[in-house]
C-alpha positions as a Python dict, from the first residue, in 0.01 Angstrom:
ca = {
    (1, 'M'): (0, 0, 0),
    (2, 'R'): (327, -120, -152),
    (3, 'V'): (297, -424, -378),
    (4, 'G'): (579, -647, -499),
    (5, 'V'): (480, -818, -825),
    (6, 'V'): (695, -1130, -866),
    (7, 'C'): (752, -1279, -1212),
    (8, 'P'): (954, -1605, -1226),
    (9, 'Y'): (1030, -1573, -1599),
    (10, 'D'): (1286, -1367, -1788),
    (11, 'L'): (1146, -1018, -1840),
    (12, 'G'): (1365, -982, -2147),
    (13, 'E'): (1175, -1263, -2322),
    (14, 'P'): (824, -1240, -2468),
    (15, 'G'): (550, -1429, -2288),
    (16, 'G'): (200, -1393, -2153),
    (17, 'V'): (302, -1403, -1786),
    (18, 'Q'): (573, -1141, -1839),
    (19, 'Q'): (330, -918, -2028),
    (20, 'L'): (68, -943, -1755),
    (21, 'C'): (318, -869, -1478),
    (22, 'E'): (457, -566, -1659),
    (23, 'E'): (115, -424, -1744),
    (24, 'L'): (-17, -494, -1394),
    (25, 'T'): (274, -306, -1239),
    (26, 'S'): (222, -15, -1477),
    (27, 'H'): (-152, 6, -1406),
    (28, 'L'): (-104, -23, -1031),
    (29, 'R'): (137, 270, -1037),
    (30, 'S'): (-91, 473, -1261),
    (31, 'S'): (-378, 414, -1016),
    (32, 'G'): (-172, 542, -723),
    (33, 'T'): (-47, 211, -579),
    (34, 'D'): (326, 187, -516),
    (35, 'A'): (426, -124, -713),
    (36, 'T'): (758, -285, -803),
    (37, 'L'): (810, -561, -1057),
    (38, 'I'): (1065, -814, -935),
    (39, 'G'): (1171, -1067, -1195),
    (40, 'V'): (1437, -1265, -1373),
    (41, 'G'): (1691, -1132, -1622),
    (42, 'S'): (1810, -784, -1701),
    (43, 'T'): (1611, -475, -1613),
    (44, 'R'): (1342, -408, -1870),
    (45, 'R'): (1184, -65, -1877),
    (46, 'L'): (809, -56, -1853),
    (47, 'G'): (617, 138, -2113),
    (48, 'G'): (394, 360, -1900),
    (49, 'P'): (492, 700, -1762),
    (50, 'G'): (642, 694, -1416),
    (51, 'T'): (753, 329, -1438),
    (52, 'E'): (1113, 383, -1546),
    (53, 'D'): (1253, 255, -1215),
    (54, 'A'): (984, -3, -1142),
    (55, 'T'): (1176, -319, -1232),
    (56, 'V'): (1422, -510, -1013),
    (57, 'P'): (1614, -804, -1168),
    (58, 'V'): (1708, -1087, -931),
    (59, 'G'): (1899, -1342, -1138),
    (60, 'R'): (2023, -1452, -1477),
    (61, 'A'): (1783, -1671, -1676),
    (62, 'V'): (1838, -2014, -1827),
    (63, 'K'): (1594, -2194, -2055),
    (64, 'I'): (1443, -2518, -1930),
    (65, 'R'): (1235, -2743, -2155),
    (66, 'A'): (887, -2780, -2003),
    (67, 'N'): (524, -2784, -2116),
    (68, 'A'): (637, -2820, -2481),
    (69, 'S'): (816, -2486, -2455),
    (70, 'N'): (1146, -2330, -2347),
    (71, 'V'): (1082, -2175, -2006),
    (72, 'P'): (1322, -1889, -1917),
    (73, 'L'): (1367, -1896, -1538),
    (74, 'T'): (1651, -1864, -1288),
    (75, 'L'): (1837, -2142, -1108),
    (76, 'S'): (2098, -1909, -957),
    (77, 'P'): (2127, -1941, -576),
    (78, 'L'): (2196, -1567, -565),
    (79, 'S'): (1843, -1503, -689),
    (80, 'W'): (1701, -1639, -363),
    (81, 'K'): (1876, -1376, -151),
    (82, 'R'): (1805, -1099, -401),
    (83, 'M'): (1436, -1186, -414),
    (84, 'R'): (1400, -1187, -36),
    (85, 'H'): (1585, -855, -10),
    (86, 'S'): (1371, -697, -284),
    (87, 'L'): (1055, -784, -89),
    (88, 'D'): (1170, -636, 243),
    (89, 'D'): (984, -308, 199),
    (90, 'V'): (657, -423, 39),
    (91, 'D'): (326, -470, 217),
    (92, 'V'): (180, -733, -18),
    (93, 'V'): (358, -994, -228),
    (94, 'H'): (188, -1096, -553),
    (95, 'I'): (356, -1410, -689),
    (96, 'H'): (280, -1526, -1041),
    (97, 'E'): (342, -1899, -1096),
    (98, 'P'): (456, -1934, -732),
    (99, 'L'): (593, -2288, -768),
    (100, 'M'): (840, -2199, -1044),
    (101, 'P'): (1205, -2201, -928),
    (102, 'L'): (1382, -2019, -793),
    (103, 'A'): (1220, -1676, -787),
    (104, 'G'): (878, -1811, -695),
    (105, 'W'): (1017, -2038, -425),
    (106, 'A'): (1207, -1754, -261),
    (107, 'A'): (901, -1528, -262),
    (108, 'L'): (696, -1808, -101),
    (109, 'K'): (921, -1794, 206),
    (110, 'T'): (816, -1443, 304),
    (111, 'E'): (574, -1396, 592),
    (112, 'K'): (395, -1105, 427),
    (113, 'P'): (33, -1094, 300),
    (114, 'T'): (43, -1283, -27),
    (115, 'V'): (-160, -1327, -345),
    (116, 'M'): (-77, -1623, -568),
    (117, 'T'): (-173, -1630, -936),
    (118, 'F'): (-160, -1953, -1135),
    (119, 'H'): (-135, -1921, -1513),
    (120, 'A'): (-68, -2274, -1641),
    (121, 'D'): (-286, -2574, -1711),
    (122, 'A'): (-38, -2805, -1542),
    (123, 'P'): (0, -3171, -1646),
    (124, 'A'): (-120, -3448, -1415),
    (125, 'W'): (224, -3524, -1268),
    (126, 'V'): (265, -3160, -1161),
    (127, 'R'): (-76, -3161, -994),
    (128, 'G'): (28, -3474, -805),
    (129, 'A'): (347, -3304, -689),
    (130, 'Y'): (143, -3006, -566),
    (131, 'A'): (-79, -3233, -359),
    (132, 'R'): (221, -3402, -193),
    (133, 'A'): (386, -3081, -73),
    (134, 'P'): (269, -3013, 286),
    (135, 'F'): (466, -2689, 331),
    (136, 'V'): (321, -2551, 10),
    (137, 'A'): (-33, -2643, 116),
    (138, 'K'): (4, -2460, 446),
    (139, 'R'): (144, -2151, 271),
    (140, 'M'): (-135, -2152, 15),
    (141, 'R'): (-408, -2172, 279),
    (142, 'S'): (-280, -1849, 433),
    (143, 'S'): (-282, -1667, 97),
    (144, 'V'): (-536, -1543, -157),
    (145, 'L'): (-531, -1780, -454),
    (146, 'T'): (-625, -1672, -805),
    (147, 'A'): (-615, -1847, -1142),
    (148, 'V'): (-642, -1691, -1486),
    (149, 'S'): (-900, -1945, -1603),
    (150, 'E'): (-1089, -2261, -1511),
    (151, 'A'): (-816, -2456, -1693),
    (152, 'A'): (-550, -2309, -1464),
    (153, 'K'): (-773, -2361, -1160),
    (154, 'R'): (-788, -2736, -1230),
    (155, 'S'): (-420, -2762, -1138),
    (156, 'I'): (-476, -2644, -781),
    (157, 'P'): (-558, -2906, -514),
    (158, 'G'): (-890, -2844, -343),
    (159, 'E'): (-735, -2860, 5),
    (160, 'W'): (-545, -2540, -68),
    (161, 'G'): (-867, -2343, -34),
    (162, 'E'): (-1087, -2119, -247),
    (163, 'V'): (-950, -2013, -586),
    (164, 'R'): (-1074, -1697, -755),
    (165, 'I'): (-1084, -1665, -1133),
    (166, 'T'): (-907, -1343, -1227),
    (167, 'P'): (-849, -1336, -1602),
    (168, 'N'): (-555, -1199, -1793),
    (169, 'A'): (-605, -842, -1911),
    (170, 'I'): (-513, -610, -2196),
    (171, 'D'): (-554, -242, -2276),
    (172, 'V'): (-840, -287, -2522),
    (173, 'A'): (-826, 70, -2652),
    (174, 'A'): (-460, 29, -2756),
    (175, 'Y'): (-567, -209, -3034),
    (176, 'D'): (-839, 18, -3177),
    (177, 'L'): (-625, 220, -3415),
    (178, 'P'): (-723, 431, -3718),
    (179, 'V'): (-528, 223, -3968),
    (180, 'G'): (-658, 73, -4288),
    (181, 'R'): (-753, -292, -4268),
    (182, 'V'): (-593, -504, -4540),
    (183, 'K'): (-864, -746, -4650),
    (184, 'N'): (-623, -1023, -4751),
    (185, 'R'): (-391, -997, -4450),
    (186, 'I'): (-369, -1281, -4198),
    (187, 'A'): (-172, -1239, -3873),
    (188, 'F'): (6, -1489, -3648),
    (189, 'L'): (164, -1397, -3313),
    (190, 'G'): (377, -1633, -3106),
    (191, 'R'): (717, -1773, -3025),
    (192, 'D'): (866, -2037, -3253),
    (193, 'D'): (780, -2315, -3007),
    (194, 'P'): (600, -2627, -3133),
    (195, 'R'): (293, -2571, -2916),
    (196, 'K'): (236, -2225, -3062),
    (197, 'G'): (156, -2395, -3393),
    (198, 'L'): (360, -2193, -3641),
    (199, 'D'): (424, -2496, -3861),
    (200, 'I'): (49, -2562, -3872),
    (201, 'A'): (-15, -2199, -3971),
    (202, 'L'): (245, -2217, -4248),
    (203, 'E'): (108, -2542, -4389),
    (204, 'A'): (-247, -2404, -4380),
    (205, 'F'): (-138, -2082, -4548),
    (206, 'R'): (38, -2278, -4823),
    (207, 'L'): (-299, -2430, -4908),
    (208, 'V'): (-471, -2091, -4890),
    (209, 'H'): (-214, -1915, -5106),
    (210, 'A'): (-257, -2169, -5383),
    (211, 'E'): (-618, -2052, -5425),
    (212, 'H'): (-577, -1694, -5303),
    (213, 'P'): (-240, -1569, -5434),
    (214, 'Q'): (-315, -1217, -5309),
    (215, 'A'): (-326, -1338, -4946),
    (216, 'E'): (-41, -1257, -4707),
    (217, 'L'): (59, -1406, -4373),
    (218, 'M'): (236, -1176, -4129),
    (219, 'V'): (429, -1375, -3867),
    (220, 'M'): (508, -1183, -3548),
    (221, 'G'): (732, -1329, -3279),
    (222, 'A'): (926, -1572, -3498),
    (223, 'D'): (1194, -1528, -3761),
    (224, 'R'): (1289, -1800, -4009),
    (225, 'S'): (1522, -1787, -4305),
    (226, 'E'): (1299, -1995, -4528),
    (227, 'A'): (1117, -1811, -4807),
    (228, 'M'): (750, -1883, -4864),
    (229, 'P'): (522, -1706, -5111),
    (230, 'G'): (307, -1450, -4932),
    (231, 'V'): (473, -1499, -4591),
    (232, 'R'): (665, -1228, -4404),
    (233, 'F'): (857, -1315, -4087),
    (234, 'L'): (870, -1001, -3874),
    (235, 'G'): (1054, -1150, -3576),
    (236, 'R'): (1005, -993, -3239),
    (237, 'V'): (798, -674, -3260),
    (238, 'T'): (734, -387, -3021),
    (239, 'E'): (399, -345, -2853),
    (240, 'G'): (317, -57, -3087),
    (241, 'E'): (410, -260, -3393),
    (242, 'K'): (198, -549, -3268),
    (243, 'H'): (-103, -322, -3217),
    (244, 'R'): (-72, -171, -3564),
    (245, 'M'): (-22, -505, -3739),
    (246, 'L'): (-323, -662, -3572),
    (247, 'A'): (-537, -355, -3641),
    (248, 'S'): (-447, -378, -4010),
    (249, 'S'): (-518, -752, -4039),
    (250, 'A'): (-845, -906, -4149),
    (251, 'I'): (-790, -1246, -3988),
    (252, 'Y'): (-598, -1361, -3683),
    (253, 'V'): (-497, -1727, -3648),
    (254, 'A'): (-408, -1911, -3326),
    (255, 'P'): (-317, -2271, -3419),
    (256, 'N'): (-175, -2359, -3076),
    (257, 'T'): (-156, -2729, -2998),
    (258, 'G'): (-192, -2727, -2618),
    (259, 'G'): (-52, -2605, -2288),
    (260, 'E'): (-264, -2289, -2297),
    (261, 'S'): (-466, -2188, -1991),
    (262, 'F'): (-609, -1857, -2114),
    (263, 'G'): (-534, -1733, -2463),
    (264, 'I'): (-428, -1370, -2433),
    (265, 'V'): (-346, -1372, -2804),
    (266, 'L'): (-712, -1433, -2884),
    (267, 'A'): (-811, -1135, -2672),
    (268, 'E'): (-557, -921, -2859),
    (269, 'G'): (-688, -1030, -3199),
    (270, 'M'): (-1046, -966, -3088),
    (271, 'A'): (-958, -621, -2951),
    (272, 'A'): (-807, -532, -3289),
    (273, 'G'): (-1126, -629, -3468),
    (274, 'C'): (-981, -933, -3647),
    (275, 'A'): (-1188, -1234, -3738),
    (276, 'V'): (-1027, -1496, -3513),
    (277, 'V'): (-965, -1857, -3617),
    (278, 'A'): (-826, -2074, -3337),
    (279, 'S'): (-760, -2431, -3226),
    (280, 'D'): (-1051, -2575, -3032),
    (281, 'L'): (-867, -2573, -2699),
    (282, 'D'): (-1084, -2538, -2389),
    (283, 'A'): (-896, -2225, -2279),
    (284, 'F'): (-945, -2058, -2618),
    (285, 'Q'): (-1315, -2141, -2628),
    (286, 'A'): (-1356, -1994, -2279),
    (287, 'V'): (-1206, -1663, -2393),
    (288, 'A'): (-1373, -1622, -2733),
    (289, 'G'): (-1691, -1826, -2705),
    (290, 'D'): (-1910, -1771, -3010),
    (291, 'N'): (-1692, -1484, -3128),
    (292, 'A'): (-1433, -1696, -3310),
    (293, 'I'): (-1414, -1990, -3547),
    (294, 'F'): (-1258, -2305, -3404),
    (295, 'F'): (-1093, -2595, -3585),
    (296, 'P'): (-955, -2932, -3462),
    (297, 'V'): (-614, -2905, -3296),
    (298, 'G'): (-332, -2972, -3540),
    (299, 'D'): (-554, -2991, -3850),
    (300, 'A'): (-380, -2763, -4101),
    (301, 'S'): (-629, -2851, -4375),
    (302, 'A'): (-923, -2741, -4158),
    (303, 'L'): (-744, -2418, -4067),
    (304, 'G'): (-674, -2352, -4435),
    (305, 'R'): (-1038, -2406, -4527),
    (306, 'E'): (-1157, -2162, -4261),
    (307, 'M'): (-903, -1897, -4360),
    (308, 'G'): (-994, -1934, -4727),
    (309, 'R'): (-1365, -1908, -4650),
    (310, 'L'): (-1318, -1591, -4447),
    (311, 'L'): (-1104, -1430, -4716),
    (312, 'T'): (-1404, -1445, -4950),
    (313, 'D'): (-1675, -1368, -4692),
    (314, 'K'): (-1651, -1002, -4591),
    (315, 'K'): (-1984, -1015, -4407),
    (316, 'E'): (-1865, -1296, -4179),
    (317, 'R'): (-1529, -1128, -4119),
    (318, 'T'): (-1706, -809, -4019),
    (319, 'R'): (-1950, -991, -3791),
    (320, 'L'): (-1676, -1176, -3607),
    (321, 'G'): (-1461, -864, -3578),
    (322, 'E'): (-1739, -653, -3430),
    (323, 'A'): (-1858, -926, -3194),
    (324, 'G'): (-1504, -986, -3072),
    (325, 'K'): (-1443, -619, -2998),
    (326, 'E'): (-1754, -611, -2780),
    (327, 'A'): (-1682, -937, -2596),
    (328, 'V'): (-1319, -856, -2518),
    (329, 'K'): (-1419, -561, -2298),
    (330, 'A'): (-1453, -813, -2015),
    (331, 'Y'): (-1072, -847, -2022),
    (332, 'D'): (-987, -478, -2014),
    (333, 'W'): (-762, -354, -1734),
    (334, 'S'): (-1039, -117, -1621),
    (335, 'T'): (-1224, -428, -1501),
    (336, 'V'): (-945, -667, -1402),
    (337, 'L'): (-732, -424, -1199),
    (338, 'G'): (-1008, -389, -940),
    (339, 'L'): (-1011, -767, -887),
    (340, 'F'): (-641, -763, -802),
    (341, 'L'): (-678, -466, -567),
    (342, 'E'): (-956, -653, -387),
    (343, 'A'): (-733, -958, -357),
    (344, 'Y'): (-454, -747, -202),
    (345, 'A'): (-690, -604, 59),
    (346, 'D'): (-817, -952, 143),
    (347, 'A'): (-461, -1084, 177),
    (348, 'V'): (-385, -812, 431),
    (349, 'A'): (-702, -897, 625),
    (350, 'I'): (-609, -1266, 634),
    (351, 'R'): (-267, -1191, 777),
    (352, 'E'): (-415, -956, 1040),
    (353, 'R'): (-647, -1233, 1161),
    (354, 'E'): (-363, -1485, 1203),
}
């Protein structure tokens, strides 16, 4: 079976959808499935062995403001033709965020067996637009539909058919590294977009540092020129650097303000054995359950209190870290990959019956 994994976002930019598409392609190839990642932007080499030629770029990316974030997608008409051509030789098309222009739209026009994966908890106006698109509804009913969470599933009109929950995945073992854990280290991971909550994390840490001057906040994914006591801006980091930093941190904070449908960053913090403190978003609670501490969205004072409490409570940090490492096994690729392979087989069967 040859699978074309379609990502509508710039593969040169960090993001949960890009990460999932890259890792899915790598794991499919490692398992013996011929997979190609077709996405926006310049070719980006995948990390696993044997994936050096697995990426096909289809168009230059531009950033569009949406969902309180800058979304890097393509609006180039050339991308339509390139996408269709790149899918000529595949047996199954797996489109992530299929209604994102223009890469997703082009992939929708194929007549091949198709799996659609929805990642976003779309706002009400987007859901309304979905429901008023008859061509889209017909195409969806002939495909296998998956969503990464119940929050993402809510965006999909019921008339499109059954929707399977297939969660995001990580390589859990990659975060379990033999590095020393720094008891006063707090980690943040995310782009410098308002909904990722960096300003909330910085304000909370300012309160923490006043009482715990030995504390340090390591910011991955963002780079600011401002100097703050105890704060280090690391900018964009490699996967290996991310794994090591999380494994060395005592606490992981996720102060996101909304627009999250899963919370892969929580799974990463849990896999590394961090005590996780996160906004009480539905998607975050679904991932971590009782294995994290939640605080009201946007409440920097509450986040600061929880971070300060954990810095002085080794027993609670250890309990949360160990519980998280056990719970996150449900999101390991060894479990999730099989769900996608089953979806591909079912998509082929649907097309054969038509």
